[in-house]
C-alpha positions as CSV (number, residue, x, y, z in Angstrom):
1,M,-32.7,-58.3,-33.9
2,K,-34.7,-55.9,-31.8
3,L,-31.9,-55.6,-29.3
4,K,-29.5,-54.7,-32.1
5,K,-31.8,-51.9,-33.3
6,I,-31.9,-50.4,-29.7
7,I,-28.1,-50.5,-29.4
8,A,-27.7,-48.9,-32.8
9,S,-30.2,-46.2,-31.9
10,F,-28.3,-45.5,-28.6
11,L,-25.0,-45.4,-30.4
12,A,-26.4,-43.0,-33.0
13,T,-27.4,-40.7,-30.1
14,I,-23.9,-40.7,-28.7
15,S,-22.4,-39.9,-32.1
16,I,-24.7,-36.9,-32.5
17,A,-24.0,-35.5,-29.0
18,T,-20.3,-35.8,-29.0
19,P,-19.5,-33.1,-31.5
20,V,-21.8,-30.6,-29.7
21,I,-19.8,-30.7,-26.4
22,A,-16.4,-29.8,-27.6
23,E,-13.4,-31.1,-25.7
24,T,-12.0,-28.4,-23.4
25,N,-9.7,-27.9,-20.4
26,D,-11.9,-25.1,-19.0
27,E,-14.1,-26.7,-16.4
28,L,-16.7,-23.9,-16.3
29,M,-17.0,-23.9,-20.1
30,Y,-17.5,-27.6,-20.0
31,L,-20.1,-27.3,-17.2
32,D,-21.9,-24.5,-19.1
33,A,-21.9,-26.4,-22.4
34,I,-23.4,-29.6,-20.8
35,I,-26.1,-27.8,-18.9
36,N,-27.1,-25.6,-21.9
37,Y,-27.2,-28.6,-24.2
38,A,-29.1,-30.7,-21.7
39,S,-31.7,-28.0,-21.2
40,T,-32.5,-28.1,-24.9
41,L,-33.1,-31.8,-24.8
42,Y,-35.1,-32.2,-21.5
43,I,-38.7,-33.1,-22.0
44,D,-40.0,-30.1,-19.9
45,S,-39.3,-27.0,-22.0
46,S,-40.0,-24.8,-19.0
47,I,-36.7,-25.8,-17.4
48,Y,-33.9,-23.4,-18.5
49,S,-30.2,-23.7,-18.2
50,D,-30.2,-20.9,-15.7
51,D,-32.5,-22.9,-13.4
52,M,-30.1,-25.9,-13.7
53,M,-27.1,-23.8,-13.0
54,R,-28.7,-22.2,-10.0
55,A,-29.7,-25.6,-8.6
56,A,-26.1,-26.9,-9.1
57,V,-24.6,-23.9,-7.2
58,A,-27.1,-24.3,-4.4
59,A,-26.3,-28.0,-4.0
60,A,-22.5,-27.2,-4.1
61,V,-22.9,-24.5,-1.4
62,K,-25.0,-26.7,0.8
63,E,-22.5,-29.5,0.6
64,N,-19.5,-27.1,1.1
65,P,-20.7,-23.9,2.8
66,E,-17.2,-22.3,2.6
67,I,-17.3,-22.4,-1.2
68,M,-19.9,-19.6,-1.1
69,Y,-17.4,-17.0,0.2
70,K,-14.9,-18.2,-2.3
71,M,-17.3,-17.7,-5.1
72,I,-18.4,-14.2,-4.0
73,K,-14.8,-13.1,-3.5
74,A,-13.9,-14.4,-7.0
75,A,-16.8,-12.6,-8.5
76,F,-15.7,-9.3,-7.0
77,G,-12.1,-10.0,-8.0
78,E,-13.2,-10.2,-11.6
79,L,-14.4,-6.6,-11.5
80,D,-11.1,-4.7,-10.9
81,E,-8.2,-4.7,-8.6
82,Y,-10.0,-2.4,-6.1
83,S,-13.3,-4.1,-5.6
84,E,-13.4,-6.6,-2.7
85,F,-15.8,-8.7,-0.6
86,Y,-15.2,-9.0,3.2
87,T,-16.5,-11.4,5.7
88,A,-17.7,-9.8,8.9
89,E,-14.4,-10.5,10.6
90,E,-12.4,-9.2,7.6
91,Y,-14.5,-6.0,7.5
92,Q,-13.8,-5.3,11.1
93,K,-10.1,-5.4,10.4
94,Y,-10.5,-3.3,7.3
95,Y,-12.4,-0.7,9.3
96,E,-9.7,-0.6,11.9
97,M,-7.2,0.0,9.2
98,L,-9.2,2.9,7.9
99,T,-9.3,4.4,11.4
100,N,-5.5,3.8,11.7
101,S,-5.6,1.6,14.8
102,F,-4.6,-2.1,14.5
103,Y,-1.8,-4.6,15.0
104,G,0.2,-5.4,11.8
105,M,3.6,-5.5,10.2
106,G,3.9,-1.7,9.9
107,A,4.3,-1.4,6.2
108,I,2.3,0.4,3.5
109,I,1.9,-1.8,0.5
110,Q,0.7,-1.4,-3.0
111,L,-0.3,-3.6,-5.9
112,R,1.7,-3.0,-9.1
113,E,1.5,-5.3,-12.1
114,D,0.2,-8.2,-10.0
115,E,3.0,-7.9,-7.4
116,I,2.8,-6.6,-3.8
117,F,5.4,-3.8,-3.2
118,I,6.3,-2.2,0.1
119,V,6.2,1.5,-0.7
120,R,6.7,2.8,2.9
121,L,7.8,1.6,6.3
122,I,6.1,3.0,9.4
123,D,8.7,4.3,11.8
124,G,9.1,1.9,14.7
125,G,6.9,-0.7,13.1
126,G,7.7,-4.4,13.0
127,A,8.7,-4.4,9.4
128,Q,11.3,-1.6,9.9
129,L,12.7,-3.2,13.0
130,A,13.0,-6.5,11.2
131,G,15.0,-5.0,8.3
132,L,12.5,-4.9,5.5
133,K,12.9,-2.0,3.0
134,A,10.8,0.2,0.7
135,G,10.9,-1.4,-2.7
136,D,10.8,-5.0,-1.4
137,V,8.4,-7.2,-3.3
138,I,6.4,-9.5,-0.9
139,T,6.3,-13.0,-2.3
140,A,4.9,-15.0,0.6
141,V,3.4,-14.5,4.1
142,D,3.7,-17.3,6.6
143,G,4.6,-19.7,3.8
144,V,1.6,-18.8,1.7
145,D,2.4,-17.6,-1.8
146,V,0.8,-14.2,-2.4
147,A,0.8,-14.4,-6.2
148,G,-2.7,-13.7,-7.5
149,K,-3.9,-12.4,-4.2
150,S,-5.5,-8.9,-3.9
151,L,-4.0,-6.0,-1.9
152,D,-6.6,-6.4,0.8
153,E,-6.0,-10.1,1.1
154,V,-2.3,-9.6,1.7
155,T,-3.1,-6.8,4.2
156,Q,-5.4,-9.1,6.1
157,M,-2.7,-11.8,6.2
158,A,-0.2,-9.4,7.7
159,R,-2.5,-8.4,10.6
160,G,-3.2,-10.3,13.8
161,E,-2.9,-10.2,17.6
162,K,-0.4,-7.9,19.3
163,G,3.0,-9.3,19.8
164,T,2.5,-12.3,17.4
165,T,5.0,-12.8,14.6
166,L,4.7,-13.5,10.9
167,V,7.3,-14.7,8.4
168,V,7.6,-12.5,5.4
169,N,9.5,-13.5,2.2
170,V,10.5,-10.7,-0.1
171,R,12.3,-10.3,-3.3
172,R,15.0,-7.6,-3.2
173,G,16.8,-7.3,-6.5
174,T,17.6,-10.9,-7.4
175,E,17.6,-12.2,-3.8
176,I,14.8,-13.8,-2.0
177,L,15.0,-12.9,1.7
178,E,13.1,-14.1,4.8
179,Y,12.2,-11.9,7.8
180,T,10.4,-12.7,11.0
181,V,8.2,-9.6,11.8
182,E,6.5,-8.8,15.1
183,R,3.0,-7.4,14.8
184,L,3.0,-4.0,16.7
185,E,0.3,-1.4,17.0
186,V,-0.1,0.7,13.9
187,S,-1.6,3.9,15.1
188,G,-0.3,7.3,15.8
189,T,-0.1,10.3,13.5
190,T,-0.4,10.4,9.7
191,V,0.9,14.0,9.5
192,G,4.4,15.0,10.5
193,Y,6.3,18.3,10.1
194,R,9.5,20.2,10.8
195,V,10.6,23.7,10.2
196,L,13.5,24.1,7.7
197,P,15.9,27.0,7.3
198,S,14.5,30.2,5.5
199,D,11.1,29.8,7.4
200,I,10.0,27.0,5.1
201,A,8.0,24.1,6.6
202,Y,8.3,20.4,5.6
203,V,4.9,18.6,6.1
204,E,4.4,14.9,5.3
205,I,1.1,13.2,5.0
206,T,1.5,9.4,5.0
207,N,-2.2,8.5,4.3
208,F,-5.7,9.9,4.7
209,S,-7.5,8.4,7.7
210,D,-10.3,9.6,9.9
211,D,-7.9,11.6,12.1
212,T,-5.8,13.1,9.3
213,P,-7.8,16.4,8.9
214,K,-7.5,17.2,12.6
215,E,-3.8,16.4,12.6
216,F,-3.2,18.6,9.6
217,E,-5.2,21.4,11.1
218,N,-3.1,21.2,14.3
219,V,0.1,21.4,12.1
220,L,-1.2,24.5,10.3
221,R,-2.0,26.1,13.7
222,E,1.6,25.6,14.8
223,L,2.9,27.0,11.5
224,D,0.6,30.0,11.9
225,N,2.1,30.7,15.3
226,E,5.5,30.8,13.7
227,G,4.4,33.0,10.8
228,I,5.2,30.3,8.2
229,T,3.3,30.3,4.9
230,K,5.7,28.4,2.6
231,I,5.2,24.6,2.8
232,V,6.9,21.6,1.2
233,L,4.1,19.1,1.2
234,D,5.4,15.5,0.9
235,L,2.8,13.1,-0.6
236,R,5.4,10.6,-1.9
237,S,4.3,7.0,-1.5
238,N,1.0,8.1,0.0
239,P,-1.5,5.4,-1.2
240,G,-4.6,7.6,-0.5
241,G,-7.4,6.8,1.9
242,M,-10.8,8.4,2.7
243,L,-12.2,10.9,0.2
244,T,-14.0,12.8,3.0
245,S,-10.6,13.3,4.7
246,V,-8.8,14.7,1.7
247,V,-11.8,17.0,0.9
248,D,-11.6,18.4,4.5
249,I,-7.9,19.1,4.1
250,A,-8.3,20.7,0.7
251,R,-10.9,23.1,2.1
252,M,-8.2,24.4,4.5
253,I,-5.7,25.3,1.8
254,V,-7.1,25.3,-1.7
255,P,-8.5,28.6,-3.1
256,E,-12.2,29.0,-3.6
257,G,-13.5,26.7,-6.3
258,V,-13.8,23.1,-7.3
259,I,-11.7,20.6,-5.5
260,L,-12.8,17.6,-7.6
261,Q,-15.7,16.4,-9.7
262,T,-17.2,12.9,-9.0
263,I,-19.0,11.0,-11.7
264,Y,-21.1,7.9,-10.9
265,R,-23.0,5.2,-12.8
266,N,-26.0,6.6,-10.9
267,E,-26.0,10.1,-12.2
268,V,-28.0,11.3,-9.2
269,K,-24.9,10.8,-7.1
270,N,-22.7,13.1,-9.2
271,M,-21.3,15.8,-7.1
272,D,-18.7,18.6,-7.3
273,F,-16.8,19.2,-4.0
274,Y,-15.9,22.9,-3.4
275,S,-13.5,24.9,-1.3
276,Y,-14.8,28.1,0.1
277,N,-11.4,29.5,1.0
278,K,-11.5,33.1,-0.2
279,N,-8.1,34.1,1.3
280,P,-5.6,31.2,0.9
281,K,-2.4,32.1,2.7
282,Y,0.0,29.2,2.0
283,K,2.2,28.5,-1.0
284,F,3.2,24.9,-1.7
285,S,5.8,22.8,-3.3
286,V,4.2,19.3,-3.6
287,L,6.4,16.2,-3.6
288,V,5.0,13.2,-5.5
289,N,6.2,9.9,-7.0
290,G,4.9,6.8,-8.8
291,D,3.3,5.6,-5.5
292,T,1.3,8.8,-4.9
293,A,-2.2,7.5,-5.5
294,S,-5.9,8.0,-5.1
295,A,-6.8,10.6,-2.4
296,A,-3.2,11.9,-2.5
297,E,-3.7,12.6,-6.2
298,V,-6.9,14.4,-5.4
299,L,-5.1,16.9,-3.2
300,T,-2.1,17.1,-5.7
301,G,-4.5,17.9,-8.5
302,A,-6.4,20.5,-6.6
303,L,-3.2,22.3,-5.5
304,Q,-1.7,22.1,-9.0
305,D,-4.8,23.2,-10.9
306,S,-5.5,26.1,-8.5
307,G,-2.0,27.5,-9.1
308,I,-0.8,27.5,-5.4
309,G,0.9,24.1,-5.7
310,Y,4.1,23.6,-7.7
311,V,4.4,19.8,-8.2
312,V,7.9,18.2,-8.1
313,G,9.0,14.6,-8.6
314,E,7.6,11.9,-10.8
315,T,4.3,11.1,-12.5
316,T,1.8,9.8,-9.9
317,F,0.2,6.4,-9.8
318,G,-3.0,7.2,-11.7
319,K,-6.0,6.0,-9.7
320,G,-9.0,8.1,-10.5
321,L,-11.6,5.7,-9.4
322,I,-13.9,5.9,-6.4
323,Q,-14.9,3.0,-4.2
324,D,-17.9,2.9,-1.8
325,V,-18.2,0.4,1.1
326,F,-21.6,-1.3,1.7
327,V,-22.2,-3.1,5.0
328,L,-24.7,-5.9,5.0
329,P,-27.0,-6.9,7.9
330,S,-24.9,-10.0,8.4
331,G,-21.8,-7.9,9.1
332,D,-20.3,-8.9,5.8
333,A,-19.4,-6.0,3.5
334,F,-18.0,-5.2,0.2
335,K,-16.0,-2.4,-1.4
336,I,-16.9,-1.7,-5.0
337,T,-15.9,0.8,-7.7
338,T,-18.9,3.0,-8.2
339,G,-17.5,6.1,-9.9
340,H,-14.5,8.1,-11.0
341,Y,-13.4,11.6,-10.5
342,L,-12.0,14.5,-12.4
343,T,-9.5,17.1,-11.1
344,R,-10.4,20.8,-10.5
345,N,-9.7,21.5,-14.2
346,G,-11.6,18.5,-15.4
347,K,-8.7,16.1,-16.0
348,D,-9.3,12.4,-15.9
349,I,-6.1,11.0,-14.3
350,N,-7.0,7.3,-14.1
351,K,-4.2,5.1,-15.5
352,V,-2.5,8.4,-16.5
353,G,-1.4,10.1,-13.3
354,I,-0.5,13.7,-12.6
355,Y,2.5,15.0,-14.5
356,P,4.8,17.2,-12.3
357,D,5.6,20.8,-13.0
358,E,9.2,19.8,-12.5
359,V,10.3,16.3,-13.2
360,V,13.0,15.3,-10.7
361,K,14.3,11.8,-10.0
362,N,16.3,11.1,-6.8
363,G,19.9,10.1,-7.2
364,T,22.3,8.0,-5.1
365,G,25.7,8.6,-3.7
366,R,28.2,7.0,-1.3
367,I,28.2,7.6,2.4
368,D,30.9,9.9,3.9
369,I,31.8,7.7,6.8
370,S,34.1,10.4,8.4
371,K,30.9,12.1,9.7
372,Y,30.0,9.1,11.8
373,E,31.3,7.5,15.0
374,A,34.0,4.9,14.3
375,F,34.3,1.3,15.6
376,D,37.4,0.6,17.7
377,Y,36.9,-3.2,17.4
378,K,38.0,-3.7,21.0
379,H,34.8,-4.8,22.6
380,K,31.9,-7.1,21.9
381,W,28.8,-5.1,22.6
382,K,25.6,-6.7,23.9
383,I,22.2,-5.6,25.3
384,G,22.4,-3.4,28.4
385,E,25.8,-2.0,27.7
386,S,26.7,1.5,26.6
387,G,29.6,3.0,24.7
388,K,30.8,4.7,21.5
389,G,30.7,1.4,19.6
390,V,27.0,1.1,20.3
391,L,26.5,4.6,18.9
392,A,28.5,3.7,15.8
393,A,26.3,0.6,15.2
394,K,23.0,2.6,15.7
395,Q,24.1,5.2,13.2
396,R,24.9,2.7,10.5
397,L,22.0,0.4,11.1
398,S,19.6,3.3,11.1
399,I,20.7,4.5,7.7
400,M,20.7,1.0,6.4
401,G,17.0,0.5,7.5
402,Y,17.5,-2.0,10.3
403,Y,17.1,0.3,13.3
404,S,14.6,3.1,14.0
405,G,15.0,3.9,17.7
406,V,16.9,6.6,19.6
407,I,20.4,7.0,18.3
408,D,22.5,7.1,21.5
409,E,25.2,5.0,23.2
410,H,22.8,2.6,25.0
411,F,22.4,-1.0,23.6
412,D,18.6,-1.5,23.8
413,K,16.3,-4.3,22.7
414,A,15.6,-2.6,19.4
415,L,19.3,-2.6,18.6
416,E,19.6,-6.3,19.5
417,V,16.8,-7.1,17.0
418,A,18.6,-4.9,14.4
419,V,21.9,-6.6,14.9
420,Y,20.3,-10.0,14.8
421,N,18.6,-9.2,11.4
422,F,21.7,-7.7,10.0
423,Q,23.7,-10.9,11.0
424,K,21.0,-13.1,9.5
425,N,21.0,-11.3,6.2
426,S,24.8,-11.1,6.1
427,K,25.1,-14.9,6.6
428,L,26.7,-14.4,10.0
429,Y,25.8,-16.3,13.2
430,P,22.6,-14.5,14.3
431,Y,22.5,-13.9,18.0
432,G,22.2,-10.1,18.5
433,V,25.6,-9.5,19.9
434,L,27.8,-6.9,18.2
435,D,31.0,-9.0,17.9
436,F,34.1,-8.2,16.0
437,S,33.2,-9.9,12.8
438,T,29.8,-8.2,12.8
439,Q,31.4,-4.8,13.3
440,A,33.8,-5.4,10.4
441,T,31.0,-6.7,8.1
442,L,28.8,-3.7,9.1
443,E,31.5,-1.2,8.4
444,N,32.2,-2.7,5.0
445,A,28.5,-2.7,4.1
446,F,28.2,0.8,5.3
447,Y,31.2,2.0,3.3
448,A,29.8,0.4,0.1
449,L,26.3,1.7,0.7
450,D,24.6,3.9,-1.9
451,V,22.1,6.2,-0.2
452,V,19.3,8.1,-1.8
453,I,20.0,11.8,-2.4
454,D,16.7,13.6,-2.0
455,D,17.0,15.8,-5.1
456,Q,13.3,16.1,-5.2
457,L,13.2,17.7,-1.8
458,Y,16.1,20.1,-2.8
459,A,14.2,21.2,-5.9
460,A,10.9,21.7,-4.0
461,Y,12.8,23.7,-1.2
462,E,14.6,25.9,-3.7
463,H,11.3,26.7,-5.5
464,L,10.1,28.2,-2.3
465,G,13.2,30.3,-2.0
466,G,15.4,28.1,0.1
467,N,19.1,27.2,-0.6
468,W,19.5,23.5,-0.8
469,E,22.9,23.6,0.8
470,D,21.2,24.7,4.0
471,L,19.6,21.3,4.2
472,E,22.9,19.5,4.5
């Protein structure tokens, strides 16, 4: 009889506890519910659920040390898409990226609606040589699905030792394509320029690194030597970079006054950055698109608000947040959103972007093949040979994004790679020889090609007094 009473009492306890811990598929919720409930029942009332949870985490980390970094990374990932934790090795790679000297695939990528887009290819980089294109959506790197990964995580996956390769899967339209990309040095200039007719300069800034202000200053010096004061400034697909760099550049060209206003959680850090340029001598047409972001929007906003920059293109990305990087004694580091900024006139552009003074979208049109060297289909071209057929191939593959080298009559290694990738994507036998079927397939693809007509550049050029027909 006594045994029956004990069993009945035990069963009564179970029947009371069961409704408290609701059934759930959320493991964390289940863990939290159990620990919270147990802490209310334990004989020692000085033991709280936080103590039990801390002990559980400590035990898990001791048993599986690698889980600590996973937990820290997950915690930062919950903050926003820009905050990130780095191990010491990852931070070193991140720092090299900021200083614009590392080995990678040679593509500038951006996170949009949880997908990784290629927004720009670096000339001569592995991605361009392999045949990747701006607008491609990266779906996997070396067989690892990138869904749910942060921008920095995918960037780290793409980097490695010089000369090594990585397999990149992309979605282009409705197709899933696979490319083998060689990691090459990603260094060199972030500022390029050329002089257009009517004494108008075209200047492009691809991103804002440590060296960008010096490069930009050198370009301005060259333009000063030629007496040029009208500049088309191309910031399209510029993802941003270092705030100090863009402020240094703005001080060279923006009229006296505020460049931007920064607002932090810690109000003591709030600061307005100023230009002290009393005699600005340049007039700008600024080219932007939906991938113009962060520091590039700082410069766009300062030029537009000050009245010396006429903005042409499409509404910018809308990243008005500021991240600071903190390096720990261990060498680990983290980047975290600490503030936001307002433009010169006090506009908050975060998730809004900068609206152009003139909205222009680029169009497309068919290639006029009569302007290019023709194939004669009498010779199979291979590496080391020279001739008009090689020139024809280089012209076509360059416009189609497969080739970025010197366009001449010499069949070089870069062309062999380009032909191989074109053959592979066209379901031809891929061996890098420009045979008859490859020439015919290339010509058909070239004839059917729709190319971008840079109406944005034409509009920006005309605003400064140029005639767009001169750019043809």
